[in-house]
C-alpha positions, 0 to 999 in steps of 0.5 A, spaced: 500 500 500 505 504 501 509 503 495 502 504 491 501 511 494 509 513 493 508 512 486 502 516 485 505 522 489 511 521 484 506 521 478 503 527 481 509 531 482 511 533 475 504 537 473 504 540 480 511 543 479 509 545 472 503 549 475 508 552 480 513 554 475 507 557 470 504 561 476 511 564 478 512 565 471 506 569 470 507 573 477 514 575 474 511 577 467 506 581 471 511 584 475 515 586 469 509 589 465 507 593 472 514 596 472 514 598 465 508 601 465 510 605 471 516 607 468 512 610 462 507 613 466 512 617 470 516 619 464 510 621 461 508 625 467 515 628 467 514 630 459 508 634 461 511 637 467 516 640 463 512 646 460 509 648 467 516 648 470 519 652 465 513 657 466 514 657 473 522 658 472 521 664 467 516 667 472 522 668 477 527 670 472 530 677 470 530 679 463 538 678 464 537 671 466 532 669 461 537 672 456 544 669 459 541 662 461 534 661 458 534 653 459 536 653 466 530 652 471 533 655 477 534 663 477 541 664 478 545 670 477 552 672 476 556 674 482 559 681 480 564 686 484 566 693 482 573 694 479 574 701 476 567 703 476 565 697 472 561 691 474 566 685 473 563 677 474 567 673 479 570 666 477 573 661 481 580 659 478 585 654 480 592 658 481 598 654 483 593 648 486 590 654 490 582 656 488 582 663 488 576 668 487 578 673 481 574 678 477 574 677 470 576 684 467 577 683 460 578 678 455 584 676 451 586 673 445 587 665 445 582 663 449 585 667 455 582 673 460 585 678 464 583 677 472 584 681 478 583 680 485 578 685 488 582 686 494 588 687 490 586 690 483 593 692 481 595 685 480 593 683 473 593 675 471 593 672 464 589 666 465 586 661 461 578 662 460 576 655 460 579 654 467 575 659 470 568 657 473 563 663 474 560 664 481 553 664 481 548 664 486 540 663 487 537 669 485 529 669 484 526 675 482 519 676 486 518 683 484 516 680 477 509 678 480 508 685 483 510 689 477 505 685 473 499 686 477 501 693 478 502 694 470 495 692 469 489 692 473 489 684 474 486 685 481 480 687 478 480 682 473 481 677 478 475 679 482 471 679 475 473 672 474 471 670 481 464 673 481 463 669 474 466 663 476 462 662 483 456 665 481 455 661 475 457 655 479 452 656 484 447 657 478 449 651 475 449 646 481 442 649 483 439 648 476 442 642 474 441 638 480 433 640 480 433 638 472 437 631 473 433 629 479 426 630 475 429 626 469 432 620 474 426 620 479 419 622 476 415 619 471 411 623 465 409 622 458 415 623 453 420 624 458 425 620 455 424 624 448 425 630 452 431 628 455 434 626 448 432 633 446 436 636 452 442 631 450 442 633 443 444 640 445 451 638 446 452 637 439 450 644 438 456 649 437 456 655 441 458 659 434 451 657 432 447 661 437 452 666 439 449 672 434 442 671 437 444 670 444 448 677 443 442 680 440 438 678 446 443 680 451 443 687 447 436 688 447 436 687 455 442 691 456 446 686 459 452 687 454 458 689 457 456 686 464 458 680 467 450 678 467 451 674 460 456 670 463 452 668 470 445 668 468 445 662 463 448 657 468 441 658 472 438 654 466 442 648 466 446 645 461 446 638 458 453 635 460 452 636 467 445 634 467 447 628 464 452 626 469 448 628 475 442 624 472 446 618 471 449 618 478 442 619 481 439 613 478 444 609 481 442 611 488 437 605 490 429 607 490 428 604 497 431 610 500 426 614 497 421 610 499 423 610 506 423 617 506 416 618 503 414 613 509 417 618 514 413 623 511 418 627 506 416 630 500 420 630 493 424 636 495 426 634 502 428 627 499 432 631 494 435 635 500 436 630 505 437 623 501 439 624 494 444 630 495 448 627 501 449 621 497 451 624 490 457 629 493 462 626 489 458 627 483 456 634 485 464 636 486 466 633 480 461 638 476 463 644 480 470 642 478 468 642 471 464 648 471 470 652 475 475 650 470 471 652 464 469 659 467 476 660 469 479 659 462 473 661 458 476 666 453 470 666 447 464 668 451 468 674 455 471 676 449 464 677 445 460 680 451 465 684 455 468 691 452 470 695 457 477 693 460 474 694 468 469 688 466 474 683 463 476 677 466 483 674 467 483 670 460 482 677 457 486 681 461 492 676 460 491 676 453 491 683 452 497 683 457 501 678 453 499 683 446 502 689 450 508 686 453 510 680 449 517 682 450 517 682 457 516 674 458 518 674 465 512 679 467 507 675 462 509 668 465 508 671 472 501 673 471 500 666 468 503 662 474 498 666 478 492 664 473 493 657 474 494 657 481 487 656 483 485 650 479 491 647 481 489 648 488 482 646 487 484 639 484 489 638 489 484 639 495 478 635 491 481 630 487 478 624 492 471 626 491 473 628 483 475 621 482 469 618 485 465 622 481 468 621 474 468 613 476 460 614 478 460 609 483 453 607 486 451 606 493 456 602 497 453 597 502 
């Protein structure tokens, strides 16, 4: 009997070993694919971050730093001293095995240069320029931001942008939530047809409606005011309504029935049952609207004529046209403009990701 069992065990061993080797091979393959994918994603992130880092670097540089060292991301300035009333850059030079800090006063033929010791300017040394290393120090120019914001009234542009952004966001959340709640919870004849008509407006370009819209706002006296950028948000839009409706439909109807049993009406059900469950979706559409309104250039350009009513997008474009040679000031203003969206996404990314996935109720 023992001989039979040992023979059976030996016969079963090779397939088990082969299966184990196959499993180890699959784990190794998955690990290699994971490492390669992570490396490619990290490389892509670095490539995408280069323009942002370059913009931030230019915002802290002086015009001289941009001209002399445009590719260096760190704002560095050459250390200089006054020699005979002229500014001379300092260099580190090895002389007789000793490193000394000398000032370059004049270049000479043959790749040489004349150096002097600031403590003893009468002694002139002729040394190879290739052996001299310029002395630089970290020198960010914080006055770029102050100069940029005092050259044009960016503070006024910022206030106008905040009014348009948060005013429109408030109207969008109220109107889109009510419309999405109606499409997801109520039943009425032709309701699906109305929803398809609403969705069809997504395919309608803004250029098609801009002329009649402008004529309407002009008749109302709203042109060159912030109202055309705020009031339309209070009448909902198909994209945000679609996102909220899809999220609301994933919330179980049992919660509505329980609220009705407790005596809640439809509005109370929306306020105390649906909205707390739909927080990720609400935050997601709010972020979408914030980014859209903050970066919108087309409609403010059409409806806003007076500079005091301009938003940041229009003001920055005008500033770039007037001061295109002052790259450091344009970049400083651009850095200030991108800070709010970055901070908003950083602090709300957890809810944003949940809203994008559009998960249902856990439990």
